[in-house]
N, CA, C, O and the ligand as a Tripos MOL2 file, in Angstrom:
@<TRIPOS>MOLECULE
protein
  289   287    73     0     0
PROTEIN
NO_CHARGES

@<TRIPOS>ATOM
      1 N          -8.9850  -16.9050   -4.1850 N.3       1 MET1
      2 CA         -7.6210  -16.9780   -3.6370 C.3       1 MET1
      3 C          -7.0970  -15.5750   -3.3160 C.2       1 MET1
      4 O          -7.0390  -14.7210   -4.2000 O.2       1 MET1
      5 N          -6.7210  -15.3350   -2.0770 N.am      2 PRO2
      6 CA         -6.1080  -14.0400   -1.7590 C.3       2 PRO2
      7 C          -4.8000  -13.8770   -2.5200 C.2       2 PRO2
      8 O          -4.0750  -14.8440   -2.7530 O.2       2 PRO2
      9 N          -4.5180  -12.6610   -2.8950 N.am      3 GLU3
     10 CA         -3.2830  -12.3840   -3.6190 C.3       3 GLU3
     11 C          -2.4550  -11.3920   -2.8100 C.2       3 GLU3
     12 O          -2.9600  -10.7060   -1.9210 O.2       3 GLU3
     13 N          -1.1760  -11.3380   -3.1450 N.am      4 LYS4
     14 CA         -0.3010  -10.4250   -2.4330 C.3       4 LYS4
     15 C           0.3620   -9.4810   -3.4310 C.2       4 LYS4
     16 O           0.9000   -9.9170   -4.4490 O.2       4 LYS4
     17 N           0.3190   -8.2090   -3.1340 N.am      5 ILE5
     18 CA          0.9590   -7.2090   -3.9720 C.3       5 ILE5
     19 C           1.9860   -6.4730   -3.1270 C.2       5 ILE5
     20 O           1.7300   -6.1520   -1.9660 O.2       5 ILE5
     21 N           3.1480   -6.2050   -3.7110 N.am      6 GLU6
     22 CA          4.1270   -5.3990   -2.9950 C.3       6 GLU6
     23 C           4.3850   -4.1130   -3.7510 C.2       6 GLU6
     24 O           4.5510   -4.0960   -4.9710 O.2       6 GLU6
     25 N           4.4140   -3.0360   -2.9820 N.am      7 LEU7
     26 CA          4.6410   -1.7260   -3.5680 C.3       7 LEU7
     27 C           5.7880   -1.0430   -2.8530 C.2       7 LEU7
     28 O           5.9960   -1.2310   -1.6550 O.2       7 LEU7
     29 N           6.5250   -0.2480   -3.6070 N.am      8 THR8
     30 CA          7.4900    0.6510   -2.9950 C.3       8 THR8
     31 C           6.7950    1.9920   -2.8040 C.2       8 THR8
     32 O           6.2530    2.5720   -3.7450 O.2       8 THR8
     33 N           6.8270    2.4700   -1.5610 N.am      9 VAL9
     34 CA          6.1860    3.7450   -1.2480 C.3       9 VAL9
     35 C           7.2680    4.7300   -0.8270 C.2       9 VAL9
     36 O           7.9800    4.4990    0.1500 O.2       9 VAL9
     37 N           7.3900    5.8160   -1.5580 N.am     10 THR10
     38 CA          8.4050    6.8080   -1.2180 C.3      10 THR10
     39 C           7.7460    8.0640   -0.6490 C.2      10 THR10
     40 O           6.5990    8.3790   -0.9690 O.2      10 THR10
     41 N           8.4850    8.7690    0.1920 N.am     11 GLY11
     42 CA          8.0050   10.0060    0.7880 C.3      11 GLY11
     43 C           7.6360    9.8690    2.2560 C.2      11 GLY11
     44 O           7.3120   10.8600    2.9100 O.2      11 GLY11
     45 N           7.6840    8.6320    2.7850 N.am     12 MET12
     46 CA          7.3520    8.4310    4.1940 C.3      12 MET12
     47 C           8.5660    8.7590    5.0600 C.2      12 MET12
     48 O           9.6840    8.3330    4.7710 O.2      12 MET12
     49 N           8.3260    9.5250    6.1300 N.am     13 THR13
     50 CA          9.4410    9.9240    6.9830 C.3      13 THR13
     51 C           9.2860    9.4930    8.4370 C.2      13 THR13
     52 O          10.2610    9.5100    9.1890 O.2      13 THR13
     53 N           8.0860    9.1100    8.8420 N.am     14 CYS14
     54 CA          7.8890    8.7410   10.2460 C.3      14 CYS14
     55 C           6.7090    7.7820   10.3740 C.2      14 CYS14
     56 O           6.0570    7.4340    9.3900 O.2      14 CYS14
     57 N           6.4530    7.3630   11.6230 N.am     15 GLU15
     58 CA          5.3800    6.3970   11.8630 C.3      15 GLU15
     59 C           4.0100    6.9650   11.5040 C.2      15 GLU15
     60 O           3.0880    6.2220   11.1700 O.2      15 GLU15
     61 N           3.8890    8.2810   11.5770 N.am     16 HIS16
     62 CA          2.6220    8.8960   11.2000 C.3      16 HIS16
     63 C           2.3370    8.6650    9.7190 C.2      16 HIS16
     64 O           1.2050    8.3770    9.3290 O.2      16 HIS16
     65 N           3.3750    8.7940    8.9060 N.am     17 CYS17
     66 CA          3.2460    8.5340    7.4710 C.3      17 CYS17
     67 C           2.8560    7.0740    7.2410 C.2      17 CYS17
     68 O           1.9950    6.7690    6.4160 O.2      17 CYS17
     69 N           3.5050    6.1820    7.9880 N.am     18 VAL18
     70 CA          3.2340    4.7530    7.8470 C.3      18 VAL18
     71 C           1.7650    4.4710    8.1380 C.2      18 VAL18
     72 O           1.1130    3.7040    7.4300 O.2      18 VAL18
     73 N           1.2520    5.1070    9.1990 N.am     19 ARG19
     74 CA         -0.1420    4.8920    9.5590 C.3      19 ARG19
     75 C          -1.0800    5.4400    8.4890 C.2      19 ARG19
     76 O          -2.0870    4.8150    8.1540 O.2      19 ARG19
     77 N          -0.7420    6.6080    7.9580 N.am     20 ALA20
     78 CA         -1.5780    7.2130    6.9200 C.3      20 ALA20
     79 C          -1.6420    6.3260    5.6790 C.2      20 ALA20
     80 O          -2.7080    6.1350    5.0950 O.2      20 ALA20
     81 N          -0.4880    5.7860    5.2840 N.am     21 VAL21
     82 CA         -0.4460    4.9200    4.1070 C.3      21 VAL21
     83 C          -1.1830    3.6040    4.3790 C.2      21 VAL21
     84 O          -1.9300    3.1070    3.5360 O.2      21 VAL21
     85 N          -0.9560    3.0530    5.5760 N.am     22 THR22
     86 CA         -1.6200    1.7910    5.9310 C.3      22 THR22
     87 C          -3.1280    1.9560    5.8990 C.2      22 THR22
     88 O          -3.8370    1.0940    5.3810 O.2      22 THR22
     89 N          -3.6220    3.0550    6.4480 N.am     23 GLU23
     90 CA         -5.0660    3.2840    6.4780 C.3      23 GLU23
     91 C          -5.6150    3.5340    5.0860 C.2      23 GLU23
     92 O          -6.7240    3.1080    4.7630 O.2      23 GLU23
     93 N          -4.8320    4.2330    4.2550 N.am     24 ALA24
     94 CA         -5.2730    4.4990    2.8840 C.3      24 ALA24
     95 C          -5.4330    3.1830    2.1120 C.2      24 ALA24
     96 O          -6.4160    2.9780    1.4010 O.2      24 ALA24
     97 N          -4.4440    2.3020    2.2700 N.am     25 ILE25
     98 CA         -4.5030    1.0120    1.5700 C.3      25 ILE25
     99 C          -5.6490    0.1680    2.1140 C.2      25 ILE25
    100 O          -6.3810   -0.4660    1.3540 O.2      25 ILE25
    101 N          -5.7980    0.1650    3.4310 N.am     26 SER26
    102 CA         -6.8230   -0.6580    4.0720 C.3      26 SER26
    103 C          -8.2330   -0.2720    3.6360 C.2      26 SER26
    104 O          -9.1580   -1.0830    3.6910 O.2      26 SER26
    105 N          -8.3820    0.9860    3.2010 N.am     27 GLY27
    106 CA         -9.6970    1.4530    2.7940 C.3      27 GLY27
    107 C         -10.0990    1.0320    1.3900 C.2      27 GLY27
    108 O         -11.2370    1.2430    0.9710 O.2      27 GLY27
    109 N          -9.1480    0.4290    0.6570 N.am     28 VAL28
    110 CA         -9.4500    0.0140   -0.7170 C.3      28 VAL28
    111 C         -10.2240   -1.3020   -0.7090 C.2      28 VAL28
    112 O          -9.9250   -2.2160    0.0590 O.2      28 VAL28
    113 N         -11.2150   -1.3730   -1.5750 N.am     29 GLU29
    114 CA        -12.0590   -2.5600   -1.6590 C.3      29 GLU29
    115 C         -11.2340   -3.8120   -1.9360 C.2      29 GLU29
    116 O         -10.3730   -3.8170   -2.8160 O.2      29 GLU29
    117 N         -11.5000   -4.8580   -1.1880 N.am     30 GLY30
    118 CA        -10.8390   -6.1340   -1.4060 C.3      30 GLY30
    119 C          -9.6000   -6.3410   -0.5680 C.2      30 GLY30
    120 O          -9.1050   -7.4630   -0.4600 O.2      30 GLY30
    121 N          -9.0850   -5.2640    0.0380 N.am     31 VAL31
    122 CA         -7.8660   -5.3860    0.8350 C.3      31 VAL31
    123 C          -8.1910   -6.0210    2.1860 C.2      31 VAL31
    124 O          -9.0670   -5.5570    2.9160 O.2      31 VAL31
    125 N          -7.4630   -7.0950    2.4960 N.am     32 LEU32
    126 CA         -7.6620   -7.7890    3.7580 C.3      32 LEU32
    127 C          -6.6190   -7.3690    4.7850 C.2      32 LEU32
    128 O          -6.9010   -7.2790    5.9800 O.2      32 LEU32
    129 N          -5.4120   -7.1140    4.2960 N.am     33 GLU33
    130 CA         -4.3240   -6.7780    5.2080 C.3      33 GLU33
    131 C          -3.3080   -5.8990    4.5030 C.2      33 GLU33
    132 O          -2.9590   -6.1430    3.3480 O.2      33 GLU33
    133 N          -2.8390   -4.8840    5.1930 N.am     34 ALA34
    134 CA         -1.8080   -4.0060    4.6470 C.3      34 ALA34
    135 C          -0.7030   -3.8410    5.6690 C.2      34 ALA34
    136 O          -0.9540   -3.4930    6.8230 O.2      34 ALA34
    137 N           0.5400   -4.0970    5.2320 N.am     35 LYS35
    138 CA          1.6850   -3.9060    6.1170 C.3      35 LYS35
    139 C           2.6400   -2.9430    5.4420 C.2      35 LYS35
    140 O           3.0520   -3.1610    4.3020 O.2      35 LYS35
    141 N           2.9870   -1.8920    6.1370 N.am     36 VAL36
    142 CA          3.8570   -0.8770    5.5640 C.3      36 VAL36
    143 C           5.0950   -0.7610    6.4420 C.2      36 VAL36
    144 O           4.9970   -0.6230    7.6610 O.2      36 VAL36
    145 N           6.2690   -0.8180    5.8000 N.am     37 ASP37
    146 CA          7.5290   -0.7290    6.5350 C.3      37 ASP37
    147 C           8.2820    0.5320    6.1450 C.2      37 ASP37
    148 O           8.5710    0.7700    4.9720 O.2      37 ASP37
    149 N           8.5910    1.3310    7.1540 N.am     38 LEU38
    150 CA          9.2340    2.6210    6.9180 C.3      38 LEU38
    151 C          10.6560    2.4690    6.3800 C.2      38 LEU38
    152 O          11.0370    3.1420    5.4220 O.2      38 LEU38
    153 N          11.4370    1.5870    6.9970 N.am     39 ASP39
    154 CA         12.8440    1.4550    6.6160 C.3      39 ASP39
    155 C          13.0300    0.9590    5.1940 C.2      39 ASP39
    156 O          13.8420    1.4960    4.4390 O.2      39 ASP39
    157 N          12.2710   -0.0750    4.8310 N.am     40 SER40
    158 CA         12.4210   -0.6410    3.4870 C.3      40 SER40
    159 C          11.5440    0.0760    2.4640 C.2      40 SER40
    160 O          11.6930   -0.1270    1.2580 O.2      40 SER40
    161 N          10.6220    0.9220    2.9560 N.am     41 GLN41
    162 CA          9.6740    1.6450    2.0930 C.3      41 GLN41
    163 C           8.7970    0.6990    1.2820 C.2      41 GLN41
    164 O           8.3740    1.0100    0.1690 O.2      41 GLN41
    165 N           8.5390   -0.4610    1.8740 N.am     42 LEU42
    166 CA          7.7190   -1.4520    1.1940 C.3      42 LEU42
    167 C           6.3460   -1.5710    1.8340 C.2      42 LEU42
    168 O           6.1960   -1.5210    3.0550 O.2      42 LEU42
    169 N           5.3540   -1.7290    0.9780 N.am     43 ALA43
    170 CA          4.0020   -1.9950    1.4390 C.3      43 ALA43
    171 C           3.5730   -3.3480    0.9020 C.2      43 ALA43
    172 O           3.5890   -3.5810   -0.3070 O.2      43 ALA43
    173 N           3.1890   -4.2430    1.8120 N.am     44 SER44
    174 CA          2.6620   -5.5450    1.4200 C.3      44 SER44
    175 C           1.1570   -5.5100    1.5860 C.2      44 SER44
    176 O           0.6360   -5.2000    2.6580 O.2      44 SER44
    177 N           0.4710   -5.8360    0.5020 N.am     45 VAL45
    178 CA         -0.9840   -5.7850    0.5220 C.3      45 VAL45
    179 C          -1.5260   -7.1660    0.1890 C.2      45 VAL45
    180 O          -1.1960   -7.7430   -0.8470 O.2      45 VAL45
    181 N          -2.3570   -7.6850    1.0770 N.am     46 ILE46
    182 CA         -3.0080   -8.9680    0.8320 C.3      46 ILE46
    183 C          -4.4940   -8.7130    0.6810 C.2      46 ILE46
    184 O          -5.1090   -8.0100    1.4830 O.2      46 ILE46
    185 N          -5.0610   -9.3020   -0.3690 N.am     47 GLY47
    186 CA         -6.4810   -9.0920   -0.5720 C.3      47 GLY47
    187 C          -7.0170   -9.9650   -1.6850 C.2      47 GLY47
    188 O          -6.3210  -10.8090   -2.2500 O.2      47 GLY47
    189 N          -8.2670   -9.7270   -1.9710 N.am     48 ASP48
    190 CA         -8.9770  -10.5110   -2.9710 C.3      48 ASP48
    191 C          -9.5140   -9.5730   -4.0470 C.2      48 ASP48
    192 O         -10.3450   -8.7070   -3.7720 O.2      48 ASP48
    193 N          -9.0310   -9.7550   -5.2700 N.am     49 GLY49
    194 CA         -9.5160   -8.9130   -6.3580 C.3      49 GLY49
    195 C          -9.1770   -7.4460   -6.1950 C.2      49 GLY49
    196 O          -9.9820   -6.5670   -6.5020 O.2      49 GLY49
    197 N          -7.9580   -7.1940   -5.7010 N.am     50 ILE50
    198 CA         -7.5440   -5.7990   -5.4860 C.3      50 ILE50
    199 C          -7.2730   -5.1270   -6.8230 C.2      50 ILE50
    200 O          -6.6400   -5.7050   -7.7060 O.2      50 ILE50
    201 N          -7.7620   -3.8960   -6.9580 N.am     51 ASP51
    202 CA         -7.4720   -3.1070   -8.1500 C.3      51 ASP51
    203 C          -6.2280   -2.2680   -7.8640 C.2      51 ASP51
    204 O          -6.2790   -1.3160   -7.0850 O.2      51 ASP51
    205 N          -5.1160   -2.6270   -8.4990 N.am     52 LEU52
    206 CA         -3.8380   -1.9610   -8.2010 C.3      52 LEU52
    207 C          -3.8790   -0.4450   -8.4020 C.2      52 LEU52
    208 O          -3.4160    0.2900   -7.5290 O.2      52 LEU52
    209 N          -4.4200    0.0530   -9.5310 N.am     53 PRO53
    210 CA         -4.4600    1.5030   -9.7080 C.3      53 PRO53
    211 C          -5.2170    2.2210   -8.5840 C.2      53 PRO53
    212 O          -4.8930    3.3590   -8.2430 O.2      53 PRO53
    213 N          -6.2260    1.5520   -8.0130 N.am     54 THR54
    214 CA         -6.9690    2.1530   -6.9010 C.3      54 THR54
    215 C          -6.0940    2.2550   -5.6620 C.2      54 THR54
    216 O          -6.1460    3.2460   -4.9330 O.2      54 THR54
    217 N          -5.2810    1.2130   -5.4270 N.am     55 VAL55
    218 CA         -4.3610    1.2390   -4.2840 C.3      55 VAL55
    219 C          -3.3460    2.3620   -4.4600 C.2      55 VAL55
    220 O          -3.0900    3.1280   -3.5310 O.2      55 VAL55
    221 N          -2.7680    2.4550   -5.6590 N.am     56 VAL56
    222 CA         -1.7730    3.4930   -5.9420 C.3      56 VAL56
    223 C          -2.3950    4.8770   -5.7680 C.2      56 VAL56
    224 O          -1.7760    5.7770   -5.2010 O.2      56 VAL56
    225 N          -3.6290    5.0410   -6.2640 N.am     57 ALA57
    226 CA         -4.3110    6.3350   -6.1630 C.3      57 ALA57
    227 C          -4.5740    6.7070   -4.7130 C.2      57 ALA57
    228 O          -4.4520    7.8730   -4.3370 O.2      57 ALA57
    229 N          -4.9370    5.7110   -3.8910 N.am     58 ALA58
    230 CA         -5.2150    5.9750   -2.4720 C.3      58 ALA58
    231 C          -3.9510    6.4700   -1.7750 C.2      58 ALA58
    232 O          -4.0050    7.3670   -0.9340 O.2      58 ALA58
    233 N          -2.8060    5.8710   -2.1370 N.am     59 ILE59
    234 CA         -1.5310    6.2860   -1.5390 C.3      59 ILE59
    235 C          -1.1430    7.6730   -2.0320 C.2      59 ILE59
    236 O          -0.6840    8.5120   -1.2570 O.2      59 ILE59
    237 N          -1.3300    7.9060   -3.3290 N.am     60 THR60
    238 CA         -0.9960    9.2020   -3.9220 C.3      60 THR60
    239 C          -1.8240   10.3200   -3.2920 C.2      60 THR60
    240 O          -1.3290   11.4240   -3.0680 O.2      60 THR60
    241 N          -3.0960   10.0160   -3.0090 N.am     61 GLU61
    242 CA         -3.9770   11.0100   -2.3880 C.3      61 GLU61
    243 C          -3.4660   11.4600   -1.0250 C.2      61 GLU61
    244 O          -3.7200   12.5850   -0.5950 O.2      61 GLU61
    245 N          -2.7390   10.5620   -0.3470 N.am     62 GLU62
    246 CA         -2.1830   10.9150    0.9580 C.3      62 GLU62
    247 C          -0.8870   11.7100    0.8130 C.2      62 GLU62
    248 O          -0.3580   12.2220    1.8000 O.2      62 GLU62
    249 N          -0.3790   11.8140   -0.4080 N.am     63 GLY63
    250 CA          0.8150   12.6120   -0.6370 C.3      63 GLY63
    251 C           2.0920   11.8290   -0.7920 C.2      63 GLY63
    252 O           3.1850   12.3840   -0.6840 O.2      63 GLY63
    253 N           1.9600   10.5090   -1.0510 N.am     64 TYR64
    254 CA          3.1520    9.6760   -1.2230 C.3      64 TYR64
    255 C           3.1440    9.0560   -2.6190 C.2      64 TYR64
    256 O           2.1170    9.0080   -3.2960 O.2      64 TYR64
    257 N           4.3210    8.5860   -3.0270 N.am     65 GLU65
    258 CA          4.4490    7.9620   -4.3420 C.3      65 GLU65
    259 C           4.4930    6.4540   -4.1630 C.2      65 GLU65
    260 O           5.1450    5.9410   -3.2540 O.2      65 GLU65
    261 N           3.7830    5.7440   -5.0500 N.am     66 ALA66
    262 CA          3.7800    4.2900   -4.9570 C.3      66 ALA66
    263 C           4.0150    3.6830   -6.3290 C.2      66 ALA66
    264 O           3.4370    4.1070   -7.3300 O.2      66 ALA66
    265 N           4.8870    2.6730   -6.3450 N.am     67 THR67
    266 CA          5.0900    1.8880   -7.5630 C.3      67 THR67
    267 C           5.0790    0.4170   -7.1980 C.2      67 THR67
    268 O           5.5560    0.0250   -6.1320 O.2      67 THR67
    269 N           4.5350   -0.3850   -8.0830 N.am     68 GLN68
    270 CA          4.4590   -1.8100   -7.7900 C.3      68 GLN68
    271 C           5.8270   -2.4530   -7.9590 C.2      68 GLN68
    272 O           6.5450   -2.1600   -8.9150 O.2      68 GLN68
    273 N           6.1860   -3.3360   -7.0200 N.am     69 THR69
    274 CA          7.4660   -4.0300   -7.1300 C.3      69 THR69
    275 C           7.2710   -5.4960   -7.5080 C.2      69 THR69
    276 O           8.0650   -6.0430   -8.2730 O.2      69 THR69
    277 N           6.2310   -6.1370   -6.9870 N.am     70 THR70
    278 CA          5.9810   -7.5310   -7.3420 C.3      70 THR70
    279 C           4.4830   -7.7800   -7.4240 C.2      70 THR70
    280 O           3.6750   -7.0050   -6.9120 O.2      70 THR70
    281 N           4.1440   -8.8460   -8.0580 N.am     71 ALA71
    282 CA          2.7420   -9.2760   -8.0860 C.3      71 ALA71
    283 C           2.7100  -10.7900   -8.1570 C.2      71 ALA71
    284 O           3.6120  -11.4160   -8.7140 O.2      71 ALA71
    285 N           1.6740  -11.3670   -7.5930 N.am     72 SER72
    286 CA          1.5290  -12.8230   -7.6980 C.3      72 SER72
    287 C           0.0690  -13.1710   -7.8610 C.2      72 SER72
    288 O          -0.2770  -14.3480   -7.9680 O.2      72 SER72
    289 CU          5.4760   11.1930    8.7760 Cu       73 CU73
@<TRIPOS>BOND
     1     1     2 1
     2     2     3 1
     3     3     4 2
     4     3     5 am
     5     5     6 1
     6     6     7 1
     7     7     8 2
     8     7     9 am
     9     9    10 1
    10    10    11 1
    11    11    12 2
    12    11    13 am
    13    13    14 1
    14    14    15 1
    15    15    16 2
    16    15    17 am
    17    17    18 1
    18    18    19 1
    19    19    20 2
    20    19    21 am
    21    21    22 1
    22    22    23 1
    23    23    24 2
    24    23    25 am
    25    25    26 1
    26    26    27 1
    27    27    28 2
    28    27    29 am
    29    29    30 1
    30    30    31 1
    31    31    32 2
    32    31    33 am
    33    33    34 1
    34    34    35 1
    35    35    36 2
    36    35    37 am
    37    37    38 1
    38    38    39 1
    39    39    40 2
    40    39    41 am
    41    41    42 1
    42    42    43 1
    43    43    44 2
    44    43    45 am
    45    45    46 1
    46    46    47 1
    47    47    48 2
    48    47    49 am
    49    49    50 1
    50    50    51 1
    51    51    52 2
    52    51    53 am
    53    53    54 1
    54    54    55 1
    55    55    56 2
    56    55    57 am
    57    57    58 1
    58    58    59 1
    59    59    60 2
    60    59    61 am
    61    61    62 1
    62    62    63 1
    63    63    64 2
    64    63    65 am
    65    65    66 1
    66    66    67 1
    67    67    68 2
    68    67    69 am
    69    69    70 1
    70    70    71 1
    71    71    72 2
    72    71    73 am
    73    73    74 1
    74    74    75 1
    75    75    76 2
    76    75    77 am
    77    77    78 1
    78    78    79 1
    79    79    80 2
    80    79    81 am
    81    81    82 1
    82    82    83 1
    83    83    84 2
    84    83    85 am
    85    85    86 1
    86    86    87 1
    87    87    88 2
    88    87    89 am
    89    89    90 1
    90    90    91 1
    91    91    92 2
    92    91    93 am
    93    93    94 1
    94    94    95 1
    95    95    96 2
    96    95    97 am
    97    97    98 1
    98    98    99 1
    99    99   100 2
   100    99   101 am
   101   101   102 1
   102   102   103 1
   103   103   104 2
   104   103   105 am
   105   105   106 1
   106   106   107 1
   107   107   108 2
   108   107   109 am
   109   109   110 1
   110   110   111 1
   111   111   112 2
   112   111   113 am
   113   113   114 1
   114   114   115 1
   115   115   116 2
   116   115   117 am
   117   117   118 1
   118   118   119 1
   119   119   120 2
   120   119   121 am
   121   121   122 1
   122   122   123 1
   123   123   124 2
   124   123   125 am
   125   125   126 1
   126   126   127 1
   127   127   128 2
   128   127   129 am
   129   129   130 1
   130   130   131 1
   131   131   132 2
   132   131   133 am
   133   133   134 1
   134   134   135 1
   135   135   136 2
   136   135   137 am
   137   137   138 1
   138   138   139 1
   139   139   140 2
   140   139   141 am
   141   141   142 1
   142   142   143 1
   143   143   144 2
   144   143   145 am
   145   145   146 1
   146   146   147 1
   147   147   148 2
   148   147   149 am
   149   149   150 1
   150   150   151 1
   151   151   152 2
   152   151   153 am
   153   153   154 1
   154   154   155 1
   155   155   156 2
   156   155   157 am
   157   157   158 1
   158   158   159 1
   159   159   160 2
   160   159   161 am
   161   161   162 1
   162   162   163 1
   163   163   164 2
   164   163   165 am
   165   165   166 1
   166   166   167 1
   167   167   168 2
   168   167   169 am
   169   169   170 1
   170   170   171 1
   171   171   172 2
   172   171   173 am
   173   173   174 1
   174   174   175 1
   175   175   176 2
   176   175   177 am
   177   177   178 1
   178   178   179 1
   179   179   180 2
   180   179   181 am
   181   181   182 1
   182   182   183 1
   183   183   184 2
   184   183   185 am
   185   185   186 1
   186   186   187 1
   187   187   188 2
   188   187   189 am
   189   189   190 1
   190   190   191 1
   191   191   192 2
   192   191   193 am
   193   193   194 1
   194   194   195 1
   195   195   196 2
   196   195   197 am
   197   197   198 1
   198   198   199 1
   199   199   200 2
   200   199   201 am
   201   201   202 1
   202   202   203 1
   203   203   204 2
   204   203   205 am
   205   205   206 1
   206   206   207 1
   207   207   208 2
   208   207   209 am
   209   209   210 1
   210   210   211 1
   211   211   212 2
   212   211   213 am
   213   213   214 1
   214   214   215 1
   215   215   216 2
   216   215   217 am
   217   217   218 1
   218   218   219 1
   219   219   220 2
   220   219   221 am
   221   221   222 1
   222   222   223 1
   223   223   224 2
   224   223   225 am
   225   225   226 1
   226   226   227 1
   227   227   228 2
   228   227   229 am
   229   229   230 1
   230   230   231 1
   231   231   232 2
   232   231   233 am
   233   233   234 1
   234   234   235 1
   235   235   236 2
   236   235   237 am
   237   237   238 1
   238   238   239 1
   239   239   240 2
   240   239   241 am
   241   241   242 1
   242   242   243 1
   243   243   244 2
   244   243   245 am
   245   245   246 1
   246   246   247 1
   247   247   248 2
   248   247   249 am
   249   249   250 1
   250   250   251 1
   251   251   252 2
   252   251   253 am
   253   253   254 1
   254   254   255 1
   255   255   256 2
   256   255   257 am
   257   257   258 1
   258   258   259 1
   259   259   260 2
   260   259   261 am
   261   261   262 1
   262   262   263 1
   263   263   264 2
   264   263   265 am
   265   265   266 1
   266   266   267 1
   267   267   268 2
   268   267   269 am
   269   269   270 1
   270   270   271 1
   271   271   272 2
   272   271   273 am
   273   273   274 1
   274   274   275 1
   275   275   276 2
   276   275   277 am
   277   277   278 1
   278   278   279 1
   279   279   280 2
   280   279   281 am
   281   281   282 1
   282   282   283 1
   283   283   284 2
   284   283   285 am
   285   285   286 1
   286   286   287 1
   287   287   288 2
@<TRIPOS>SUBSTRUCTURE
     1 MET1         2 RESIDUE 1 A MET
     2 PRO2         6 RESIDUE 1 A PRO
     3 GLU3        10 RESIDUE 1 A GLU
     4 LYS4        14 RESIDUE 1 A LYS
     5 ILE5        18 RESIDUE 1 A ILE
     6 GLU6        22 RESIDUE 1 A GLU
     7 LEU7        26 RESIDUE 1 A LEU
     8 THR8        30 RESIDUE 1 A THR
     9 VAL9        34 RESIDUE 1 A VAL
    10 THR10       38 RESIDUE 1 A THR
    11 GLY11       42 RESIDUE 1 A GLY
    12 MET12       46 RESIDUE 1 A MET
    13 THR13       50 RESIDUE 1 A THR
    14 CYS14       54 RESIDUE 1 A CYS
    15 GLU15       58 RESIDUE 1 A GLU
    16 HIS16       62 RESIDUE 1 A HIS
    17 CYS17       66 RESIDUE 1 A CYS
    18 VAL18       70 RESIDUE 1 A VAL
    19 ARG19       74 RESIDUE 1 A ARG
    20 ALA20       78 RESIDUE 1 A ALA
    21 VAL21       82 RESIDUE 1 A VAL
    22 THR22       86 RESIDUE 1 A THR
    23 GLU23       90 RESIDUE 1 A GLU
    24 ALA24       94 RESIDUE 1 A ALA
    25 ILE25       98 RESIDUE 1 A ILE
    26 SER26      102 RESIDUE 1 A SER
    27 GLY27      106 RESIDUE 1 A GLY
    28 VAL28      110 RESIDUE 1 A VAL
    29 GLU29      114 RESIDUE 1 A GLU
    30 GLY30      118 RESIDUE 1 A GLY
    31 VAL31      122 RESIDUE 1 A VAL
    32 LEU32      126 RESIDUE 1 A LEU
    33 GLU33      130 RESIDUE 1 A GLU
    34 ALA34      134 RESIDUE 1 A ALA
    35 LYS35      138 RESIDUE 1 A LYS
    36 VAL36      142 RESIDUE 1 A VAL
    37 ASP37      146 RESIDUE 1 A ASP
    38 LEU38      150 RESIDUE 1 A LEU
    39 ASP39      154 RESIDUE 1 A ASP
    40 SER40      158 RESIDUE 1 A SER
    41 GLN41      162 RESIDUE 1 A GLN
    42 LEU42      166 RESIDUE 1 A LEU
    43 ALA43      170 RESIDUE 1 A ALA
    44 SER44      174 RESIDUE 1 A SER
    45 VAL45      178 RESIDUE 1 A VAL
    46 ILE46      182 RESIDUE 1 A ILE
    47 GLY47      186 RESIDUE 1 A GLY
    48 ASP48      190 RESIDUE 1 A ASP
    49 GLY49      194 RESIDUE 1 A GLY
    50 ILE50      198 RESIDUE 1 A ILE
    51 ASP51      202 RESIDUE 1 A ASP
    52 LEU52      206 RESIDUE 1 A LEU
    53 PRO53      210 RESIDUE 1 A PRO
    54 THR54      214 RESIDUE 1 A THR
    55 VAL55      218 RESIDUE 1 A VAL
    56 VAL56      222 RESIDUE 1 A VAL
    57 ALA57      226 RESIDUE 1 A ALA
    58 ALA58      230 RESIDUE 1 A ALA
    59 ILE59      234 RESIDUE 1 A ILE
    60 THR60      238 RESIDUE 1 A THR
    61 GLU61      242 RESIDUE 1 A GLU
    62 GLU62      246 RESIDUE 1 A GLU
    63 GLY63      250 RESIDUE 1 A GLY
    64 TYR64      254 RESIDUE 1 A TYR
    65 GLU65      258 RESIDUE 1 A GLU
    66 ALA66      262 RESIDUE 1 A ALA
    67 THR67      266 RESIDUE 1 A THR
    68 GLN68      270 RESIDUE 1 A GLN
    69 THR69      274 RESIDUE 1 A THR
    70 THR70      278 RESIDUE 1 A THR
    71 ALA71      282 RESIDUE 1 A ALA
    72 SER72      286 RESIDUE 1 A SER
    73 CU73       289 GROUP 0 **** ****
């Protein structure tokens, strides 16, 4: 069953940041879809067996802060 994780990502200022974060999340194993919204600073991640700390680390490596807001 695919699961959905939502994260708050802070530090993004433009579409370039959004793309960097989206690509970072997309590169994590198990991620099927990543949607990042600049205005709300929310990242929605859909995937199978996603390791949350790996997602957070991928975002942090790009220079942004990520915290989980919801999980299902
Ligand atoms: Cu930017």
